[in-house]
TORKOLKE-784008 format. One record per atom (N, C-alpha, C): x, y, z. Coordinates in steps of 0.02 Angstrom, whole numbers, padded with zeros to 5 digits, always signed. Atoms other than C-alpha are relative to their C-alpha. Layout:
BEGIN
XYZ
...
This chain:
BEGIN
-00028-00046+00049
+00422+04360-03666
-00010+00072+00023
+00006-00070-00017
+00451+04546-03646
-00053+00031-00047
+00054-00028+00040
+00295+04638-03704
+00007+00076-00004
-00003-00072+00009
+00298+04811-03778
-00063+00032+00029
+00058-00036-00026
+00179+04943-03710
-00058-00004-00049
+00052+00004+00051
+00085+04937-03875
-00036-00068+00003
+00030+00066-00003
+00059+04749-03863
-00041-00009+00064
+00038+00003-00063
+00003+04766-03681
-00069+00032-00008
+00065-00033+00011
-00134+04886-03736
-00047-00044-00041
+00041+00044+00041
-00195+04764-03867
-00025-00059+00040
+00021+00056-00043
-00198+04621-03743
-00055+00023+00048
+00052-00026-00045
-00298+04730-03622
-00066+00009-00037
+00060-00007+00041
-00421+04770-03763
-00033-00068-00010
+00028+00067+00012
-00442+04585-03805
-00028-00030+00063
+00025+00026-00064
-00461+04538-03622
-00069+00029+00016
+00064-00032-00014
-00601+04664-03604
-00054-00024-00048
+00050+00021+00049
-00690+04615-03765
-00022-00072+00015
+00017+00070-00014
-00682+04430-03720
-00044-00006+00062
+00039+00004-00063
-00753+04462-03546
-00065+00039-00002
+00058-00044+00003
-00886+04586-03601
-00064-00038-00018
+00065+00029+00016
-01069+04536-03600
-00026+00023-00068
+00022-00026+00064
-01089+04640-03757
+00028-00039-00060
-00033+00036+00054
-00977+04525-03859
-00042-00059-00023
+00041+00053+00029
-01078+04412-03974
+00046-00051-00035
-00040+00053+00032
-01003+04245-04024
-00040-00035-00054
+00041+00027+00054
-01116+04223-04174
+00045-00024-00057
-00036+00028+00058
-01064+04133-04333
+00002+00053-00056
-00003-00056+00046
-01015+04291-04428
+00072+00012-00024
-00066-00018+00025
-00871+04359-04532
+00039+00040+00051
-00035-00041-00049
-00831+04487-04398
+00028-00041+00057
-00028+00043-00052
-00814+04354-04264
+00056-00044-00028
-00053+00040+00031
-00712+04249-04385
+00067+00036+00003
-00062-00040+00000
-00584+04389-04399
+00027+00007+00072
-00022-00009-00069
-00580+04418-04211
+00026-00065+00030
-00022+00064-00026
-00569+04235-04166
+00066-00023-00031
-00063+00018+00034
-00432+04206-04295
+00057+00042+00028
-00051-00043-00029
-00338+04355-04224
+00020-00024+00070
-00016+00026-00066
-00350+04283-04048
+00042-00064-00004
-00041+00061+00011
-00281+04117-04112
+00072+00020-00013
-00067-00022+00017
-00132+04209-04185
+00034+00034+00060
-00028-00033-00059
-00109+04312-04026
+00022-00052+00052
-00019+00055-00045
-00109+04155-03918
+00066-00032-00023
-00060+00033+00027
+00021+04077-04033
+00061+00044+00010
-00056-00046-00007
+00130+04233-04026
+00022+00006+00072
-00015-00006-00072
+00119+04245-03836
+00024-00067+00029
-00014+00068-00025
+00145+04056-03820
-00041-00013+00064
+00045+00008-00056
-00004+04053-03703
-00067-00029-00024
+00069+00020+00014
-00181+03983-03694
-00048+00051+00029
+00038-00054-00032
-00248+04151-03639
-00073+00002-00023
+00068-00005+00027
-00401+04146-03753
-00028-00068-00020
+00018+00068+00020
-00414+03957-03770
-00072-00016+00019
+00067+00019-00022
-00573+03934-03668
-00054+00040-00035
+00047-00042+00038
-00661+04079-03754
-00010-00028-00070
+00004+00027+00067
-00620+04006-03924
-00030-00069-00001
+00029+00067-00004
-00664+03829-03872
-00075+00004+00011
+00071-00009-00012
-00831+03890-03808
-00037+00018-00065
+00029-00017+00065
-00866+03968-03979
-00008-00062-00043
+00002+00060+00042
-00823+03806-04069
-00051-00050+00025
+00047+00048-00029
-00922+03696-03950
-00073+00022-00010
+00068-00025+00011
-01074+03808-03964
-00024-00017-00071
+00022+00009+00069
-01077+03794-04153
+00004-00072-00024
+00005+00072+00012
-01041+03608-04153
-00071-00023+00016
+00067+00019-00021
-01206+03591-04060
-00054+00031-00044
+00052-00036+00037
-01303+03722-04158
+00002-00012-00075
-00009+00014+00072
-01235+03674-04330
-00022+00060-00042
+00018-00062+00036
-01228+03841-04423
-00034-00014-00067
+00036+00004+00063
-01347+03865-04568
+00041+00036-00054
-00042-00028+00053
-01245+03893-04726
-00044+00024-00057
+00044-00026+00053
-01347+04008-04836
+00035+00050-00045
-00039-00041+00046
-01213+04122-04909
+00074-00004+00020
-00072+00008-00010
-01024+04141-04919
+00024+00028+00066
-00020-00027-00065
-01015+04246-04761
+00002-00055+00053
+00005+00054-00050
-01059+04087-04667
+00060-00047-00002
-00059+00044+00004
-00895+04006-04720
+00057+00025+00043
-00059-00029-00032
-00772+04125-04638
+00014-00025+00071
-00015+00021-00069
-00794+04070-04454
+00034-00068+00005
-00034+00064-00003
-00728+03898-04498
+00076+00008+00005
-00071-00014-00011
-00556+03980-04497
+00017-00009+00074
-00012+00006-00072
-00571+03989-04308
-00004-00073+00021
+00009+00070-00018
-00634+03811-04294
+00059-00041-00024
-00057+00037+00027
-00492+03750-04403
+00063+00011+00043
-00057-00015-00043
-00361+03838-04296
-00006-00038+00066
+00010+00036-00063
-00439+03760-04141
+00005-00076-00009
-00011+00071+00014
-00441+03589-04223
+00075-00016+00003
-00072+00012-00001
-00253+03605-04245
+00027+00000+00072
-00022-00004-00070
-00237+03646-04059
-00026-00058+00041
+00033+00050-00042
-00355+03513-03993
+00000-00071-00030
+00008+00065+00031
-00362+03373-04121
-00071-00026+00003
+00070+00020-00006
-00551+03370-04095
-00030-00014-00069
+00025+00019+00066
-00625+03275-04243
-00067+00033-00016
+00063-00036+00014
-00793+03363-04221
+00014+00068-00031
-00018-00064+00030
-00707+03527-04261
+00018-00010-00073
-00020+00013+00069
-00630+03452-04417
-00061-00016-00043
+00060+00017+00037
-00799+03383-04469
-00039+00063-00019
+00035-00062+00015
-00877+03556-04457
+00037+00039-00055
-00039-00035+00052
-00735+03632-04560
-00012-00033-00068
+00009+00035+00064
-00757+03497-04693
-00069+00013-00029
+00067-00015+00025
-00943+03534-04704
-00002+00068-00033
-00004-00066+00031
-00903+03716-04740
+00037-00003-00066
-00038+00007+00062
-00773+03669-04869
-00041-00034-00054
+00044+00033+00049
-00899+03554-04953
-00051+00049-00027
+00048-00052+00022
-01023+03698-04957
+00032+00045-00052
-00034-00042+00048
-00895+03807-05044
+00010-00035-00066
-00012+00038+00061
-00858+03669-05168
-00064-00009-00040
+00064+00011+00034
-01042+03641-05207
-00032+00066-00023
+00034-00064+00011
-01087+03824-05211
-00001+00017-00074
+00006-00019+00071
-01150+03886-05378
+00052+00052-00017
-00053-00045+00022
-01023+03981-05479
-00026+00046-00055
+00015-00047+00053
-01036+04133-05589
+00055-00003-00051
-00049+00001+00054
-00937+04167-05746
+00069+00016+00028
-00068-00012-00022
-00750+04162-05723
+00020-00039+00062
-00014+00044-00056
-00760+04034-05582
+00004+00035+00068
+00005-00032-00066
-00785+04162-05442
-00062-00027+00033
+00055+00033-00035
-00899+04089-05309
-00057+00049+00012
+00059-00042-00011
-01075+04160-05305
-00013+00008+00075
+00013-00014-00071
-01115+04242-05138
-00061-00037+00026
+00064+00023-00023
-01292+04175-05131
-00011-00074-00016
+00012+00072+00009
-01342+03993-05108
-00066-00012-00035
+00061+00023+00033
-01467+03913-05225
-00044+00056-00025
+00038-00059+00020
-01518+04079-05297
+00016+00019-00072
-00012-00027+00067
-01541+04152-05470
+00039+00065+00004
-00036-00062-00010
-01464+04310-05396
+00075-00016+00004
-00072+00015+00001
-01278+04313-05434
+00040+00063+00015
-00042-00056-00019
-01145+04423-05358
+00067-00025+00027
-00064+00010-00033
-00962+04428-05309
+00008+00056+00051
-00014-00050-00051
-00918+04518-05146
+00074+00000+00016
-00072-00005-00015
-00743+04583-05111
+00018-00034+00065
-00019+00028-00065
-00745+04532-04928
-00003-00077+00000
+00001+00073+00004
-00780+04353-04984
+00065-00030-00025
-00066+00025+00017
-00600+04340-05041
+00028-00042+00057
-00027+00038-00056
-00560+04278-04866
-00030-00070+00003
+00025+00068-00002
-00682+04132-04857
+00010-00039-00065
-00005+00036+00064
-00674+04090-05043
+00072-00019-00016
-00068+00012+00021
-00490+04108-05081
+00042-00032+00055
-00045+00025-00052
-00406+04079-04914
-00021-00069+00026
+00023+00067-00021
-00516+03933-04858
+00014-00052-00054
-00017+00047+00054
-00495+03853-05029
+00074-00016+00000
-00072+00010-00003
-00309+03877-05010
+00018-00048+00057
-00014+00045-00057
-00307+03793-04838
-00020-00072-00019
+00024+00066+00019
-00409+03648-04906
+00049-00033-00049
-00046+00028+00051
-00292+03626-05054
+00066-00021+00031
-00065+00015-00031
-00135+03631-04948
-00004-00062+00044
+00006+00055-00047
-00198+03510-04817
-00014-00067-00035
+00016+00061+00037
-00262+03386-04946
+00051-00016-00054
-00050+00008+00053
-00110+03406-05058
-00032-00007-00069
+00038+00002+00063
-00231+03438-05201
+00026+00056-00045
-00030-00050+00044
-00135+03525-05340
-00051+00038-00040
+00051-00034+00039
-00290+03563-05443
-00037+00051+00043
+00034-00046-00045
-00378+03641-05293
+00046+00059+00018
-00047-00054-00016
-00221+03740-05253
+00004+00050-00057
-00002-00046+00057
-00212+03811-05428
-00063+00043-00003
+00062-00039-00001
-00395+03863-05414
+00002+00053+00054
-00004-00048-00055
-00364+03946-05245
+00045+00058-00018
-00046-00053+00020
-00218+04043-05317
-00030+00044-00054
+00032-00038+00054
-00322+04096-05467
-00055+00047+00024
+00058-00038-00023
-00468+04162-05365
+00013+00075+00011
-00011-00072-00010
-00388+04328-05312
+00002+00039-00066
-00002-00034+00065
-00353+04372-05494
-00069+00004-00032
+00068+00000+00027
-00529+04322-05546
-00042+00055+00033
+00037-00052-00036
-00604+04433-05411
+00024+00069-00020
-00027-00065+00020
-00487+04574-05458
-00023+00021-00069
+00022-00016+00068
-00538+04563-05640
-00070+00032+00000
+00068-00026-00003
-00718+04599-05592
-00008+00058+00048
+00013-00047-00054
-00702+04705-05436
+00051+00056+00006
-00053-00050-00009
-00539+04803-05450
-00001+00049-00059
+00002-00051+00053
-00551+04966-05547
+00068+00005-00033
-00064+00001+00037
-00418+04970-05682
+00037+00066+00003
-00033-00065-00005
-00383+05156-05662
+00022+00014+00071
-00013-00019-00069
-00392+05176-05474
+00036-00055+00039
-00031+00057-00035
-00324+05003-05426
-00028-00009+00070
+00036+00012-00063
-00453+04989-05287
-00059-00046-00013
+00056+00047+00006
-00587+04858-05255
-00065+00034+00017
+00067-00019-00017
-00770+04897-05263
-00028-00049+00052
+00030+00044-00050
-00889+04816-05140
-00026-00065-00030
+00029+00059+00030
-00979+04697-05257
-00008+00009-00075
+00012+00000+00072
-01002+04650-05439
-00058-00046-00015
+00061+00036+00017
-01168+04593-05511
+00002-00017-00075
-00016+00017+00070
-01130+04498-05673
-00060+00004-00047
+00057-00003+00045
-01307+04489-05741
-00016+00071-00022
+00011-00070+00017
-01326+04677-05734
+00065+00034-00023
-00066-00027+00017
-01139+04705-05763
+00013+00067+00034
-00013-00061-00038
-01126+04836-05627
+00043-00016+00061
-00040+00005-00060
-01004+04863-05486
-00023+00054+00049
+00018-00048-00053
-01054+04946-05322
+00059+00013+00045
+00042-00059+00010
-01031+05078-05258
+00009+00028-00072
-00004-00032+00065
-01066+05178-05416
+00054+00054+00000
-00049-00054+00006
-00937+05301-05480
+00067-00020+00028
-00068+00012-00025
-00760+05317-05415
+00001+00005+00076
+00005+00003-00072
-00807+05281-05236
+00015-00071+00023
-00020+00065-00025
-00734+05139-05133
-00001+00003+00076
-00001+00001-00073
-00752+05085-04952
+00067-00026+00024
-00063+00021-00029
-00598+05068-04845
-00004-00072+00026
+00007+00068-00027
-00667+04908-04765
+00013-00051-00055
-00008+00048+00054
-00677+04818-04932
+00073-00006-00021
-00070+00002+00023
-00501+04866-04982
+00047-00024+00054
-00041+00026-00055
-00429+04830-04810
-00005-00076+00002
+00008+00073-00003
-00503+04654-04812
+00027-00034-00062
-00030+00028+00061
-00450+04625-04992
+00076-00006+00008
-00073+00000-00009
-00270+04672-04951
+00019-00053+00052
-00014+00049-00052
-00277+04563-04795
-00004-00071-00028
+00008+00066+00030
-00341+04412-04893
+00058-00017-00046
-00056+00010+00046
-00207+04433-05026
+00064-00014+00040
-00060+00009-00041
-00075+04446-04890
+00002-00069+00032
+00003+00066-00030
-00134+04286-04804
+00023-00054-00050
-00016+00051+00050
-00121+04186-04965
+00073+00006-00022
-00069-00011+00021
+00043+04265-05020
+00049-00026+00052
-00043+00023-00054
+00122+04230-04851
+00002-00077+00002
+00003+00073-00002
+00063+04050-04853
+00039-00033-00056
-00036+00026+00057
+00142+04025-05022
+00071+00027-00006
-00068-00029-00001
+00305+04112-04973
+00011+00051-00057
-00003-00056+00048
+00265+04254-05095
+00029-00021-00068
-00029+00024+00063
+00306+04149-05249
-00043+00016-00061
+00046-00010+00056
+00156+04198-05355
-00001+00074-00022
-00007-00069+00025
+00186+04353-05461
-00068+00036-00006
+00065-00033+00007
+00001+04385-05494
-00025+00027+00067
+00023-00022-00065
-00041+04394-05309
+00045+00055+00027
-00046-00053-00021
+00115+04494-05269
-00016+00066-00036
+00015-00060+00039
+00069+04614-05409
-00063+00035+00025
+00061-00029-00028
-00106+04639-05337
+00015+00034+00067
-00019-00031-00064
-00029+04674-05166
+00034+00067-00012
-00036-00062+00016
+00087+04805-05242
-00049+00054-00023
+00047-00049+00027
-00053+04890-05339
-00046+00027+00055
+00049-00021-00050
-00175+04893-05194
+00034+00039+00057
-00037-00037-00053
-00045+04948-05064
+00014+00071-00023
-00017-00066+00027
+00007+05092-05176
-00061+00045-00004
+00061-00040+00007
-00169+05150-05214
-00031+00017+00067
+00027-00011-00067
-00226+05130-05035
+00034+00059+00034
-00037-00052-00034
-00089+05245-04974
-00018+00070-00023
+00019-00066+00026
-00152+05387-05083
-00054+00033+00043
+00055-00026-00040
-00297+05406-04962
+00019+00009+00073
-00026-00010-00067
-00189+05425-04808
-00009+00072+00022
+00002-00067-00029
-00225+05574-04696
+00068+00016+00030
-00066-00020-00023
-00078+05673-04629
+00020-00031+00066
-00016+00030-00065
-00091+05590-04458
+00007-00076-00005
-00006+00072+00009
-00080+05415-04533
-00066-00037+00001
+00066+00032-00002
-00267+05381-04520
-00028-00007-00070
+00036+00009+00063
-00387+05329-04657
-00075+00008+00012
+00073-00009-00004
-00569+05369-04692
-00035-00062-00027
+00036+00059+00022
-00703+05239-04722
-00016+00004-00074
+00017-00008+00070
-00741+05310-04895
+00058+00031-00038
-00052-00026+00044
-00610+05334-05031
-00034+00031-00061
+00029-00033+00058
-00666+05464-05158
+00057+00023-00045
-00055-00008+00048
-00564+05487-05315
-00017+00055-00050
+00018-00054+00044
-00588+05659-05389
+00054+00053-00010
-00047-00055+00004
-00444+05776-05354
+00071-00024+00002
-00070+00018+00007
-00256+05779-05364
+00034-00016+00066
-00032+00027-00059
-00134+05702-05244
+00049+00049+00032
-00051-00036-00037
-00033+05784-05109
+00051-00048+00031
-00043+00051-00030
+00040+05624-05038
-00014-00065-00035
+00014+00062+00034
+00063+05460-05127
+00059-00047+00001
-00055+00047+00010
+00166+05306-05160
+00003-00013-00075
-00009+00014+00070
+00231+05247-05327
+00028-00070-00009
-00031+00063+00017
+00278+05086-05412
+00063+00014-00040
-00064-00011+00034
+00461+05089-05459
+00039-00066+00003
-00039+00062+00001
+00561+04938-05513
-00037-00059+00029
+00039+00057-00023
+00418+04821-05470
-00020+00003+00073
+00019-00005-00071
+00398+04882-05290
-00033+00068+00013
+00031-00063-00020
+00294+05014-05205
+00049+00040+00042
-00048-00042-00034
+00396+05161-05143
-00037+00054+00039
+00032-00049-00044
+00340+05267-04995
+00039+00066-00005
-00033-00064+00007
+00377+05452-05023
-00013+00047+00058
+00015-00043-00057
+00303+05523-04863
-00047+00057-00020
+00048-00054+00013
+00190+05674-04847
+00036+00062-00024
-00029-00061+00026
+00217+05840-04930
-00045+00031-00053
+00039-00033+00052
+00156+05956-05066
+00005-00038-00065
-00001+00036+00063
+00117+05895-05242
+00067+00011-00036
-00062-00004+00038
+00267+05858-05351
-00018-00009-00074
+00017+00004+00071
+00268+05879-05539
+00047-00047-00038
-00045+00043+00037
+00418+05772-05583
-00027-00071-00004
+00021+00069+00008
+00393+05594-05643
+00046-00045+00041
-00037+00050-00038
+00445+05452-05528
-00027-00067-00019
+00022+00066+00020
+00438+05276-05593
-00051+00003-00057
+00044-00005+00058
+00345+05336-05748
-00069+00027+00017
+00065-00026-00019
+00198+05409-05649
+00008+00072+00024
-00005-00070-00021
+00174+05596-05633
-00046+00012+00059
+00037-00007-00062
+00119+05640-05458
-00059+00047-00006
+00053-00049+00003
+00010+05787-05508
-00064-00028-00030
+00059+00029+00030
-00110+05669-05598
-00035-00050+00046
+00027+00050-00044
-00147+05560-05448
-00053+00029+00047
+00057-00024-00040
-00300+05569-05332
+00021+00035+00065
-00012-00037-00061
-00317+05671-05175
+00015-00045+00060
-00006+00031-00066
-00257+05619-05002
-00012+00056+00050
+00013-00049-00052
-00260+05714-04838
-00074+00019+00001
+00071-00013+00012
-00449+05695-04848
-00040+00006+00065
+00037-00011-00062
-00495+05739-04668
-00063+00041-00014
+00061-00038+00007
-00673+05798-04658
-00044-00022-00058
+00040+00021+00058
-00729+05717-04821
-00042-00062+00017
+00037+00058-00025
-00787+05557-04731
+00029-00017+00068
-00026+00016-00067
-00770+05490-04554
+00062-00044-00003
-00058+00042-00007
-00605+05415-04502
-00022-00069+00026
+00016+00068-00021
-00603+05228-04471
+00064-00034+00022
-00062+00028-00028
-00472+05153-04355
+00013-00071-00025
-00010+00069+00023
-00501+04975-04418
+00035-00001-00067
-00031-00002+00066
-00452+05022-04595
+00075+00013+00007
-00071-00014-00012
-00289+05097-04533
+00036-00061+00028
-00032+00058-00032
-00255+04940-04429
+00014-00055-00050
-00012+00052+00050
-00276+04816-04571
+00054+00020-00049
-00052-00024+00046
-00172+04923-04687
+00068-00003+00033
-00063+00003-00037
-00038+04934-04553
+00027-00071+00001
-00022+00070-00003
-00032+04745-04532
+00029-00024-00066
-00023+00022+00066
-00014+04717-04718
+00064+00035-00022
-00062-00037+00018
+00117+04853-04744
+00060-00029+00037
-00055+00025-00040
+00224+04788-04602
+00021-00071-00022
-00015+00069+00019
+00211+04605-04654
+00030-00003-00071
-00023+00006+00069
+00234+04631-04842
+00065+00037-00013
-00065-00033+00007
+00378+04754-04825
+00055-00044+00030
-00049+00046-00029
+00466+04629-04711
+00017-00057-00048
-00011+00054+00049
+00443+04499-04849
+00035+00025-00063
-00034-00028+00058
+00518+04618-04977
-00044+00009-00061
+00045-00008+00057
+00364+04628-05087
-00013+00074-00014
+00007-00072+00008
+00339+04814-05058
+00061+00033+00032
-00059-00035-00025
+00470+04945-05020
+00000+00006+00076
-00007-00004-00073
+00535+04954-04842
-00030+00064+00028
+00031-00062-00023
+00471+05132-04832
-00072-00009+00022
+00069+00012-00020
+00296+05062-04817
-00005-00026+00071
+00000+00020-00070
+00346+04990-04649
-00014+00061+00045
+00013-00061-00038
+00347+05169-04585
-00072+00022-00008
+00071-00015+00010
+00177+05199-04663
-00044-00045+00042
+00037+00047-00042
+00116+05043-04574
+00004+00018+00074
-00009-00020-00070
+00188+05100-04409
-00044+00061+00016
+00040-00060-00011
+00104+05270-04427
-00074-00018+00006
+00071+00019+00001
-00064+05189-04467
-00018-00038+00064
+00014+00039-00060
-00052+05067-04321
-00004+00045+00062
-00001-00043-00059
-00006+05200-04193
-00060+00047+00001
+00060-00042+00003
-00147+05311-04254
-00061-00038+00024
+00057+00041-00022
-00272+05170-04232
+00004-00016+00074
-00010+00017-00071
-00198+05121-04064
-00018+00059+00044
+00013-00060-00041
-00211+05300-04000
-00073+00018+00002
+00072-00014-00003
-00397+05300-04036
-00035-00041+00054
+00030+00039-00055
-00427+05173-03896
-00020+00046+00057
+00026-00039-00057
-00529+05241-03751
-00006-00047+00059
+00005+00039-00061
-00513+05176-03573
-00047+00036+00048
+00050-00030-00045
-00668+05212-03468
-00003-00043+00064
-00002+00036-00064
-00625+05149-03293
+00009-00076-00010
-00015+00070+00013
-00555+04986-03359
-00038-00030-00058
+00036+00022+00059
-00682+04968-03499
+00035+00030-00061
-00042-00024+00055
-00577+04980-03658
-00039-00006-00065
+00039-00002+00061
-00657+05031-03821
+00041+00027-00059
-00023-00028+00064
-00608+05057-04002
-00060+00032-00033
+00063-00031+00020
-00740+05186-04047
-00005+00019-00074
+00001-00030+00067
-00690+05245-04220
-00001-00053-00055
+00009+00050+00053
-00753+05102-04329
-00070+00007-00028
+00065-00010+00032
-00894+05126-04454
-00041-00063+00002
+00045+00056-00001
-01044+05015-04436
-00013-00024-00071
+00010+00029+00067
-01069+04896-04583
-00074+00004-00018
+00069-00009+00023
-01228+04949-04675
+00001-00002-00076
-00001+00008+00073
-01272+04900-04854
-00011+00066-00036
+00013-00065+00030
-01331+05078-04888
+00064+00033-00025
-00063-00033+00019
-01149+05134-04896
+00024-00023-00069
-00023+00027+00064
-01124+05025-05050
-00042+00023-00059
+00043-00026+00053
-01265+05105-05148
+00004+00076-00004
-00002-00073-00003
-01263+05287-05091
+00054+00023+00048
-00053-00015-00048
-01092+05314-05012
+00005+00074+00018
-00005-00072-00016
-01098+05504-05024
-00051+00020+00053
+00050-00014-00051
-01260+05511-04925
+00019-00033+00065
-00016+00036-00061
-01202+05379-04803
+00057+00033+00038
-00057-00032-00034
-01042+05476-04767
-00024+00055+00047
+00026-00053-00043
-01153+05611-04689
-00038-00027+00060
+00039+00028-00055
-01252+05493-04578
+00035-00062+00027
-00038+00059-00019
-01115+05366-04547
-00003-00013+00075
+00005+00019-00070
-01142+05273-04384
+00063-00037+00021
-00059+00034-00026
-00997+05217-04276
-00021-00053+00051
+00012+00051-00050
-00989+05063-04167
+00060-00006+00045
-00054+00008-00048
-00886+05031-04011
+00018-00074+00005
-00026+00068-00006
-00778+04876-04006
-00029-00048-00052
+00012+00045+00056
-00821+04807-04176
+00051-00056+00003
-00047+00056-00002
-00746+04633-04178
+00047+00002-00060
-00042-00009+00059
-00683+04667-04353
+00055+00051+00013
-00050-00051-00016
-00594+04823-04289
+00051-00024+00050
-00046+00027-00050
-00520+04738-04136
+00048-00050-00032
-00043+00049+00035
-00455+04599-04249
+00055+00035-00039
-00050-00037+00039
-00368+04724-04362
+00055+00027+00044
-00051-00025-00047
-00280+04800-04212
+00046-00056+00024
-00042+00056-00021
-00220+04629-04156
+00050-00019-00055
-00044+00018+00056
-00151+04586-04328
+00056+00052-00008
-00050-00053+00007
-00063+04754-04338
+00049-00001+00058
-00043+00000-00059
+00005+04742-04161
+00052-00056-00004
-00046+00056+00006
+00083+04573-04195
+00056+00016-00049
-00052-00018+00048
+00173+04636-04349
+00044+00057+00026
-00038-00055-00030
+00225+04795-04259
+00049-00025+00052
-00043+00025-00054
+00293+04698-04112
+00059-00041-00029
-00054+00037+00032
+00394+04585-04227
+00054+00047-00026
-00047-00049+00029
+00474+04742-04298
+00006+00060+00047
+00000-00054-00050
+00485+04842-04137
+00061+00045-00005
-00059-00043+00008
+00655+04910-04189
-00010+00055-00051
+00012-00052+00050
+00573+05019-04321
+00008+00070+00029
């Protein structure tokens, strides 16, 4: 197949990450995203370019048998499941089934959202657990033709949104603690990572169901629209979304779809029943560090969901801008390719985000960040005529 220059850069990044001694193939959510992205990239290229790397990961954890102590430990089974479909290896399927059984047995909190912690009196919902909880439950339901399980998988995004999505800002917090009835971070602060992964999880499920579920489509519309309010003028996004001042650039919901209006000065007229001057600030350069991974995941979702007709086609341009901004942040140091502008995941950011924004640490070649770039590149390449 003819490969665009953008796709060639992403392949070069993945080749380097896969070959690097620094790359850890641990049983983590970040590797789950990267491994899943490589599976999708192989399928798109119609190659087995990353087959041995992915097989090595699966074989390692077949032998080591991952310890399942919280919901984060479920996500890597996405990679194992994709490799089971490629190989037919029953040991891979057995490992996936053990993870699915863990999810099924896992203690539940009110509203049927799966508790993050195993065998603990401590109860919490985490936004990033939408991927292992909702999407893995969805896969299990589809493959087993279990209608009851499918209904539960489709309900989970709304349940999580009820607890974690702010009703005014239409953004997801990091976690909700039902016993204390608090959502972190405190105040009107939200992390880009949480909202990027929430939108990605919703998109995975919606795509799998051919976008037939209005509740999930509605969450995609709300989150896409709110996410865009925090766009910087160059198409980038910061790791922290703060909601205090008025908007200069935004999207709106009109006729059931999100409408991209582009950048510009504040407008006072009403569009779709929402007055622009009452919306939060964007163009927030300098308020928190930029994060290329957040732009990449948002790009992938905008491009995919606009192609499906769930959000306005104008968001495809917003997705393209976000992807190219993230892509341009790649650094090539004599053949060593790095994605440097990704914030390190630290729990401190979820308690004291304002302080953390001043001491925010960056990591090079975060697997979560590289995965986001792959997902975005695939959608961009499919729509290369944009």
